[in-house]
FILO-160848 format. One record per residue (C-alpha): y negated, z, x; residue number from 0. Coordinates in steps of 0.001 Angstrom, whole numbers. Layout:
% residues N
north Y, up Z, east X, num NUM
...
This chain:
% residues 460
north 54309, up -98931, east 102881, num 0
north 57849, up -100339, east 103565, num 1
north 59888, up -102366, east 101336, num 2
north 62782, up -100100, east 102000, num 3
north 60165, up -97022, east 101023, num 4
north 59110, up -99127, east 97686, num 5
north 62191, up -99784, east 96327, num 6
north 63120, up -96696, east 96984, num 7
north 59801, up -94977, east 94814, num 8
north 60292, up -97689, east 91865, num 9
north 64392, up -96484, east 91842, num 10
north 63082, up -92896, east 91357, num 11
north 60407, up -94242, east 88767, num 12
north 63231, up -95902, east 87148, num 13
north 65276, up -92453, east 87123, num 14
north 62289, up -90970, east 85861, num 15
north 62252, up -93228, east 83351, num 16
north 65332, up -93579, east 81935, num 17
north 65442, up -89904, east 82091, num 18
north 62990, up -89963, east 79355, num 19
north 64241, up -87886, east 76046, num 20
north 64999, up -90659, east 72544, num 21
north 62128, up -89084, east 71138, num 22
north 60005, up -88900, east 73781, num 23
north 57429, up -86142, east 74603, num 24
north 54326, up -86793, east 73404, num 25
north 54217, up -88601, east 70231, num 26
north 52243, up -92256, east 70725, num 27
north 51847, up -91525, east 74523, num 28
north 52880, up -92646, east 77205, num 29
north 51505, up -92151, east 80844, num 30
north 51809, up -93338, east 84670, num 31
north 54705, up -92531, east 86347, num 32
north 54980, up -91702, east 89347, num 33
north 57940, up -92087, east 91712, num 34
north 57205, up -88775, east 93589, num 35
north 55809, up -85108, east 92071, num 36
north 52826, up -84629, east 92927, num 37
north 52486, up -83087, east 96517, num 38
north 50805, up -79789, east 97241, num 39
north 51260, up -77222, east 100687, num 40
north 52973, up -74094, east 100600, num 41
north 49997, up -71880, east 100844, num 42
north 48402, up -73752, east 98370, num 43
north 51425, up -73237, east 95668, num 44
north 51229, up -69092, east 96714, num 45
north 47688, up -69352, east 95989, num 46
north 48443, up -70292, east 92565, num 47
north 51193, up -67887, east 92366, num 48
north 48091, up -64733, east 93289, num 49
north 46278, up -66600, east 90361, num 50
north 48559, up -65345, east 87494, num 51
north 47813, up -62395, east 87798, num 52
north 44533, up -62328, east 88477, num 53
north 44237, up -64522, east 85102, num 54
north 46732, up -61843, east 83462, num 55
north 43658, up -58917, east 84414, num 56
north 40714, up -61498, east 83523, num 57
north 42243, up -61944, east 79803, num 58
north 43006, up -58182, east 79533, num 59
north 40049, up -57198, east 80563, num 60
north 38325, up -59514, east 78300, num 61
north 39882, up -58161, east 75310, num 62
north 38899, up -54763, east 76406, num 63
north 35821, up -56071, east 77028, num 64
north 35656, up -57078, east 72677, num 65
north 37428, up -53994, east 71295, num 66
north 34364, up -52113, east 73115, num 67
north 31673, up -53412, east 71965, num 68
north 32722, up -53611, east 68217, num 69
north 32940, up -49430, east 68738, num 70
north 30163, up -49354, east 70695, num 71
north 30201, up -48290, east 74289, num 72
north 29939, up -51714, east 75053, num 73
north 26236, up -54117, east 73920, num 74
north 27459, up -55203, east 70510, num 75
north 25961, up -58494, east 70886, num 76
north 29120, up -59457, east 73002, num 77
north 31179, up -58539, east 69432, num 78
north 28973, up -60402, east 67617, num 79
north 28736, up -63922, east 69879, num 80
north 32548, up -64187, east 69907, num 81
north 32782, up -62906, east 65940, num 82
north 30463, up -66097, east 64963, num 83
north 31892, up -68860, east 62745, num 84
north 35200, up -66899, east 62497, num 85
north 36297, up -66017, east 58821, num 86
north 36522, up -61695, east 58065, num 87
north 40001, up -62010, east 57312, num 88
north 40622, up -63241, east 60798, num 89
north 38437, up -60794, east 61941, num 90
north 39465, up -57906, east 60410, num 91
north 42880, up -59032, east 61298, num 92
north 42725, up -59370, east 65222, num 93
north 41042, up -56229, east 65427, num 94
north 44262, up -54531, east 63908, num 95
north 45483, up -51605, east 66048, num 96
north 48547, up -53005, east 66234, num 97
north 47665, up -55588, east 67940, num 98
north 45291, up -53835, east 69948, num 99
north 46830, up -54210, east 74050, num 100
north 48241, up -58464, east 72718, num 101
north 46896, up -60866, east 74776, num 102
north 48119, up -64550, east 75481, num 103
north 51813, up -64989, east 77164, num 104
north 51122, up -68415, east 77980, num 105
north 48254, up -68714, east 80437, num 106
north 46830, up -71886, east 81139, num 107
north 44219, up -73058, east 83973, num 108
north 42646, up -76490, east 84225, num 109
north 42225, up -76409, east 87531, num 110
north 39772, up -79381, east 89683, num 111
north 40177, up -79886, east 93478, num 112
north 37434, up -79637, east 95288, num 113
north 36779, up -80219, east 99009, num 114
north 39541, up -80365, east 101392, num 115
north 42248, up -78093, east 102592, num 116
north 41240, up -75565, east 105281, num 117
north 44025, up -74836, east 107010, num 118
north 46481, up -74638, east 103993, num 119
north 44720, up -73359, east 101359, num 120
north 42640, up -75325, east 98948, num 121
north 39213, up -74908, east 96996, num 122
north 38985, up -75039, east 93082, num 123
north 37408, up -74803, east 89998, num 124
north 38940, up -73299, east 86979, num 125
north 37033, up -75265, east 84104, num 126
north 38660, up -73375, east 81047, num 127
north 41674, up -71828, east 80207, num 128
north 43412, up -72647, east 77187, num 129
north 46562, up -69829, east 75608, num 130
north 47892, up -72930, east 73151, num 131
north 48716, up -74926, east 75997, num 132
north 50436, up -78222, east 75288, num 133
north 52244, up -79618, east 78057, num 134
north 55132, up -76995, east 78439, num 135
north 58098, up -79189, east 77175, num 136
north 56388, up -81384, east 79413, num 137
north 56614, up -80033, east 82459, num 138
north 60112, up -78062, east 81451, num 139
north 61284, up -82005, east 81662, num 140
north 59625, up -83116, east 84636, num 141
north 60273, up -80370, east 86595, num 142
north 63648, up -80780, east 85631, num 143
north 63475, up -84917, east 86015, num 144
north 61670, up -84945, east 89590, num 145
north 63763, up -81809, east 91535, num 146
north 67411, up -83739, east 89926, num 147
north 65612, up -86664, east 92021, num 148
north 64710, up -84297, east 95017, num 149
north 61571, up -83067, east 95136, num 150
north 60789, up -79052, east 95466, num 151
north 58791, up -78651, east 92665, num 152
north 57185, up -75638, east 91788, num 153
north 58530, up -73048, east 89612, num 154
north 61859, up -75049, east 90394, num 155
north 64403, up -77022, east 87529, num 156
north 64441, up -74386, east 85224, num 157
north 61555, up -72636, east 86029, num 158
north 60236, up -73273, east 82765, num 159
north 62144, up -72525, east 80726, num 160
north 63640, up -69321, east 81999, num 161
north 59594, up -68151, east 81818, num 162
north 59308, up -69265, east 78082, num 163
north 62307, up -67953, east 76942, num 164
north 61357, up -63914, east 78745, num 165
north 57716, up -64791, east 76715, num 166
north 59922, up -64811, east 73187, num 167
north 62621, up -62037, east 73852, num 168
north 59560, up -59592, east 75046, num 169
north 60007, up -58000, east 71939, num 170
north 63442, up -57313, east 71797, num 171
north 65883, up -55309, east 73302, num 172
north 68845, up -57648, east 71330, num 173
north 69101, up -61566, east 71742, num 174
north 65688, up -61961, east 69365, num 175
north 65866, up -64943, east 66497, num 176
north 63449, up -67183, east 67715, num 177
north 60750, up -69830, east 66229, num 178
north 58376, up -72656, east 67891, num 179
north 56184, up -73197, east 64126, num 180
north 54397, up -76329, east 65268, num 181
north 51312, up -77703, east 62856, num 182
north 50606, up -81184, east 61421, num 183
north 47382, up -80958, east 63395, num 184
north 49457, up -80464, east 66707, num 185
north 52141, up -83289, east 65386, num 186
north 51702, up -84786, east 69155, num 187
north 53477, up -82471, east 70877, num 188
north 56335, up -81176, east 68745, num 189
north 58701, up -83915, east 70700, num 190
north 58100, up -81340, east 73611, num 191
north 58533, up -78252, east 71981, num 192
north 61553, up -79478, east 70031, num 193
north 63564, up -80751, east 73517, num 194
north 62405, up -77069, east 75072, num 195
north 63933, up -75489, east 72081, num 196
north 66933, up -77440, east 72623, num 197
north 66922, up -76396, east 76412, num 198
north 66936, up -73032, east 75078, num 199
north 69838, up -73453, east 72651, num 200
north 71889, up -75252, east 74643, num 201
north 72031, up -71386, east 76776, num 202
north 72552, up -69583, east 73511, num 203
north 69855, up -68377, east 72644, num 204
north 68684, up -68751, east 69187, num 205
north 65104, up -70573, east 69334, num 206
north 64147, up -73844, east 66884, num 207
north 60518, up -75664, east 66337, num 208
north 59934, up -75429, east 63059, num 209
north 57225, up -76753, east 60768, num 210
north 54875, up -73755, east 59626, num 211
north 56966, up -74954, east 56067, num 212
north 60327, up -73638, east 57551, num 213
north 59603, up -70797, east 58216, num 214
north 61127, up -67929, east 56182, num 215
north 59252, up -64604, east 55645, num 216
north 60278, up -63124, east 52751, num 217
north 62937, up -61135, east 51926, num 218
north 66277, up -61162, east 54947, num 219
north 64102, up -63323, east 56859, num 220
north 65821, up -64611, east 59699, num 221
north 63112, up -64925, east 62379, num 222
north 62338, up -62005, east 64793, num 223
north 59706, up -63871, east 67339, num 224
north 56575, up -66741, east 66476, num 225
north 55432, up -69106, east 69137, num 226
north 52298, up -69807, east 67902, num 227
north 51510, up -73524, east 68481, num 228
north 48958, up -74043, east 65422, num 229
north 44924, up -73568, east 66608, num 230
north 43623, up -70702, east 64852, num 231
north 40504, up -72366, east 63642, num 232
north 42970, up -73848, east 61283, num 233
north 44616, up -72138, east 59809, num 234
north 43826, up -72863, east 56122, num 235
north 45706, up -75504, east 56567, num 236
north 48591, up -74439, east 57889, num 237
north 51229, up -73637, east 55138, num 238
north 52672, up -70135, east 55683, num 239
north 49884, up -69016, east 57917, num 240
north 47957, up -66474, east 55583, num 241
north 52066, up -64801, east 55302, num 242
north 52941, up -64815, east 59158, num 243
north 49651, up -63216, east 59926, num 244
north 50005, up -60500, east 56807, num 245
north 53552, up -60090, east 57960, num 246
north 52738, up -60219, east 62116, num 247
north 49865, up -57443, east 60779, num 248
north 52740, up -54805, east 58970, num 249
north 55494, up -55764, east 62156, num 250
north 57716, up -57683, east 61247, num 251
north 57317, up -60338, east 62743, num 252
north 55692, up -60646, east 66424, num 253
north 53770, up -63543, east 67177, num 254
north 52357, up -64783, east 70316, num 255
north 49876, up -66037, east 70789, num 256
north 48017, up -63160, east 68864, num 257
north 45425, up -63816, east 66347, num 258
north 42819, up -63430, east 68174, num 259
north 40393, up -65878, east 68133, num 260
north 38107, up -64468, east 70133, num 261
north 40242, up -64935, east 73795, num 262
north 40114, up -68460, east 72478, num 263
north 36524, up -68731, east 73037, num 264
north 35038, up -70860, east 76159, num 265
north 31997, up -68313, east 76437, num 266
north 34162, up -65603, east 78264, num 267
north 33202, up -67538, east 81150, num 268
north 29570, up -67349, east 80773, num 269
north 30179, up -63144, east 80149, num 270
north 31804, up -62747, east 83233, num 271
north 29037, up -63742, east 84451, num 272
north 26310, up -62392, east 82961, num 273
north 24017, up -59578, east 84686, num 274
north 24553, up -56804, east 82537, num 275
north 28459, up -56889, east 82150, num 276
north 29057, up -56485, east 85809, num 277
north 29320, up -53860, east 85871, num 278
north 32618, up -53718, east 83216, num 279
north 33825, up -56774, east 85004, num 280
north 33624, up -54502, east 88230, num 281
north 35450, up -51166, east 87023, num 282
north 38103, up -53499, east 85244, num 283
north 38962, up -56035, east 87269, num 284
north 38711, up -53886, east 90982, num 285
north 36143, up -55361, east 93803, num 286
north 39063, up -57739, east 95126, num 287
north 40325, up -59603, east 91381, num 288
north 36501, up -59644, east 90784, num 289
north 35188, up -61652, east 94050, num 290
north 38414, up -64415, east 93703, num 291
north 37135, up -64663, east 90707, num 292
north 33969, up -65528, east 91382, num 293
north 35183, up -68149, east 93413, num 294
north 36301, up -70222, east 91096, num 295
north 35090, up -69566, east 87711, num 296
north 32393, up -72411, east 86942, num 297
north 28685, up -70515, east 86012, num 298
north 28129, up -70796, east 82388, num 299
north 26158, up -69924, east 79769, num 300
north 25795, up -69792, east 76353, num 301
north 23209, up -72123, east 74092, num 302
north 21832, up -69549, east 72383, num 303
north 18257, up -70675, east 71174, num 304
north 16291, up -66820, east 70161, num 305
north 13223, up -67719, east 72194, num 306
north 12823, up -65691, east 74809, num 307
north 9865, up -63443, east 75173, num 308
north 7204, up -64932, east 77363, num 309
north 7022, up -63329, east 81308, num 310
north 11226, up -64576, east 81017, num 311
north 13439, up -67252, east 82511, num 312
north 16807, up -68459, east 81528, num 313
north 19096, up -67189, east 84496, num 314
north 20056, up -69813, east 87680, num 315
north 18006, up -73020, east 85993, num 316
north 14848, up -70979, east 86247, num 317
north 13585, up -72461, east 82355, num 318
north 12252, up -70505, east 79642, num 319
north 13503, up -72605, east 76785, num 320
north 16997, up -74735, east 76877, num 321
north 14774, up -77782, east 75921, num 322
north 13557, up -77821, east 78762, num 323
north 17424, up -79559, east 80140, num 324
north 15961, up -82429, east 78325, num 325
north 13514, up -83328, east 81533, num 326
north 15682, up -82985, east 84217, num 327
north 16452, up -85221, east 86429, num 328
north 19472, up -86663, east 86530, num 329
north 20680, up -84767, east 89638, num 330
north 19322, up -81657, east 87952, num 331
north 21633, up -82508, east 84855, num 332
north 25114, up -81638, east 86838, num 333
north 26012, up -80263, east 83375, num 334
north 28541, up -80024, east 80505, num 335
north 28302, up -78897, east 77025, num 336
north 30428, up -78057, east 75051, num 337
north 32089, up -75991, east 71814, num 338
north 32654, up -72138, east 72732, num 339
north 36120, up -72704, east 70407, num 340
north 37533, up -71982, east 66846, num 341
north 36786, up -75937, east 65759, num 342
north 38670, up -79572, east 66070, num 343
north 36472, up -81035, east 68360, num 344
north 36818, up -77326, east 70795, num 345
north 39865, up -79331, east 72699, num 346
north 40963, up -82539, east 74924, num 347
north 36670, up -82976, east 75479, num 348
north 35930, up -84359, east 72009, num 349
north 32910, up -82583, east 72147, num 350
north 32200, up -82751, east 76343, num 351
north 29297, up -83977, east 77095, num 352
north 28747, up -84622, east 81170, num 353
north 24956, up -84209, east 81597, num 354
north 24178, up -86567, east 84618, num 355
north 27094, up -89192, east 82904, num 356
north 24862, up -90340, east 79871, num 357
north 21103, up -91202, east 79274, num 358
north 18326, up -89086, east 78935, num 359
north 17751, up -89262, east 75428, num 360
north 21506, up -88356, east 75047, num 361
north 21566, up -85861, east 76716, num 362
north 18552, up -85072, east 74389, num 363
north 20280, up -84971, east 71617, num 364
north 23296, up -82595, east 72270, num 365
north 21017, up -79880, east 73673, num 366
north 19810, up -80158, east 70153, num 367
north 22967, up -80315, east 68181, num 368
north 24359, up -77261, east 70504, num 369
north 21500, up -74976, east 69394, num 370
north 21274, up -75895, east 65705, num 371
north 24782, up -75056, east 65549, num 372
north 25031, up -71718, east 67055, num 373
north 25079, up -70110, east 64366, num 374
north 28564, up -71257, east 62730, num 375
north 29607, up -73124, east 66654, num 376
north 28260, up -72193, east 69493, num 377
north 28482, up -73869, east 72194, num 378
north 28544, up -73522, east 76252, num 379
north 26382, up -74640, east 78900, num 380
north 28447, up -74865, east 82569, num 381
north 28081, up -75868, east 85636, num 382
north 29792, up -79957, east 86276, num 383
north 32210, up -79256, east 89408, num 384
north 33151, up -82928, east 90715, num 385
north 37274, up -82882, east 90948, num 386
north 37613, up -84519, east 94796, num 387
north 39804, up -88159, east 95054, num 388
north 43284, up -88359, east 95413, num 389
north 45060, up -91181, east 97127, num 390
north 48323, up -91306, east 95093, num 391
north 50452, up -94373, east 93398, num 392
north 52266, up -94825, east 90313, num 393
north 54967, up -97803, east 89521, num 394
north 54645, up -100787, east 87468, num 395
north 58095, up -100929, east 86293, num 396
north 57335, up -103949, east 84261, num 397
north 56272, up -106226, east 86699, num 398
north 58715, up -103995, east 89993, num 399
north 55603, up -103149, east 91686, num 400
north 54159, up -99703, east 92833, num 401
north 50580, up -99819, east 92644, num 402
north 47767, up -97462, east 94686, num 403
north 45690, up -95927, east 92861, num 404
north 42513, up -93099, east 93949, num 405
north 42113, up -90572, east 91417, num 406
north 41321, up -87526, east 89728, num 407
north 43077, up -84430, east 89237, num 408
north 43592, up -81864, east 87498, num 409
north 46284, up -79455, east 87823, num 410
north 47254, up -77274, east 84977, num 411
north 49313, up -73645, east 86062, num 412
north 52045, up -72585, east 83400, num 413
north 51639, up -68248, east 83800, num 414
north 54356, up -66764, east 82151, num 415
north 53778, up -63225, east 80782, num 416
north 56222, up -60292, east 81296, num 417
north 55726, up -56932, east 81824, num 418
north 52610, up -56412, east 83996, num 419
north 53209, up -59318, east 85799, num 420
north 51863, up -63298, east 85140, num 421
north 54379, up -65011, east 86646, num 422
north 54459, up -69236, east 87583, num 423
north 56941, up -71747, east 85485, num 424
north 55208, up -74704, east 86916, num 425
north 52240, up -76732, east 87995, num 426
north 51697, up -80045, east 85942, num 427
north 49475, up -82675, east 87579, num 428
north 47694, up -85280, east 85997, num 429
north 45496, up -87496, east 87947, num 430
north 43127, up -89726, east 86304, num 431
north 41121, up -92928, east 87639, num 432
north 38731, up -91964, east 89219, num 433
north 34956, up -93695, east 87328, num 434
north 36795, up -90584, east 84788, num 435
north 34334, up -88056, east 84596, num 436
north 36285, up -85774, east 82155, num 437
north 40159, up -85478, east 83137, num 438
north 42714, up -85276, east 80757, num 439
north 46004, up -86917, east 79510, num 440
north 45510, up -90278, east 78677, num 441
north 47776, up -93847, east 78575, num 442
north 46091, up -94681, east 82789, num 443
north 46274, up -90926, east 84281, num 444
north 49767, up -90182, east 85878, num 445
north 51178, up -87456, east 84987, num 446
north 53831, up -85723, east 87767, num 447
north 55153, up -82501, east 88074, num 448
north 54040, up -79960, east 91612, num 449
north 56072, up -80276, east 94478, num 450
north 55933, up -78083, east 98289, num 451
north 55290, up -81509, east 100237, num 452
north 56846, up -82447, east 102751, num 453
north 55796, up -83302, east 105339, num 454
north 52480, up -80995, east 104971, num 455
north 50070, up -82847, east 106234, num 456
north 49869, up -85267, east 102538, num 457
north 49615, up -81819, east 100807, num 458
north 46538, up -80381, east 99259, num 459
């Protein structure tokens, strides 16, 4: 890199830093600033646009899967798995006829890039789906900021803001009054939600980010729609949550994501691969979408300790008992154990154990803990897929120099569900140091928006 290019990169990074909102975007959290957006090819950008409607179809099929299981037209064990550990009041509310067709209106998959791009497209795996995702405001700000520097960001400078506004307007013909309800448990993300609310308010859209206790739900309530930015496992600790749920059931307020814990379980990926449900998926998704999702959803199992018949084996693993995994070689242990959902440790990689990255004794302990927790906190097992290494750079503004970094990238596209479409608003890239097995936001990670590359050879 020439001295002029390096200086240009530093100048761009300083412009990004200078544009940071006064209150930040993540409370108490920093990241490494990239001088340029993360490059992807136009062909890969088109792949990501196609993925949104496919994932919407998946969510709608999952919604039907649960309803049909409750009704008895599909195996009852599906609903039994999904209801495990949930309070009966929430289960009952989630089945309310008013919400029967509701699915999350923001869909964010966590994508790991696999091998090198071929003909401009890319191979990838989706490790999980998040329907209450952080990063909406951050990605909106990154898109706006890097777009101002000339990068052709995915979604454009206003794609995230426009998409978020549309999902808050979906239930009202007139301009609604909307609130983004951010709990104390999600307080880290409050600054980014306040920022995007301010952006929309400046466009004469009546929206404000508030704490749950600030939400008025009595007579004369001044809210038509609420964006639920809190996890359902935390309901008991969220002020006003019971009143909000009651108001939603009564049709007094529209709430998204819906109060459906069954749609926030990672075990949905295990159902996707279950042989007994294959005909259901093919019928509801269609052959083309079913085949496409088979390429990107990793094989997943539910860690159910129920003994198998003597002649039976666990699919793909060829073992009779989960505990036999404790004797797997390091190569065989390229597997991940994590909580399926509805628990404070189900996000942020808190419950994740990567089999080949821990000693055999720790792996055996993780298996035992998962099996013992099954009745109240089901765990899943998933094939580990290594994210390929990408070369990028970040700006060390204290030392006034650009630093090269080889890292592993996680891409997070944000899809906003509007009618029968899931529109791509932006894509957040998080590049972690190469030695990290679990990829998420951290102080030594680079975070940047994705942009269509110029020149194309530099793109994934």
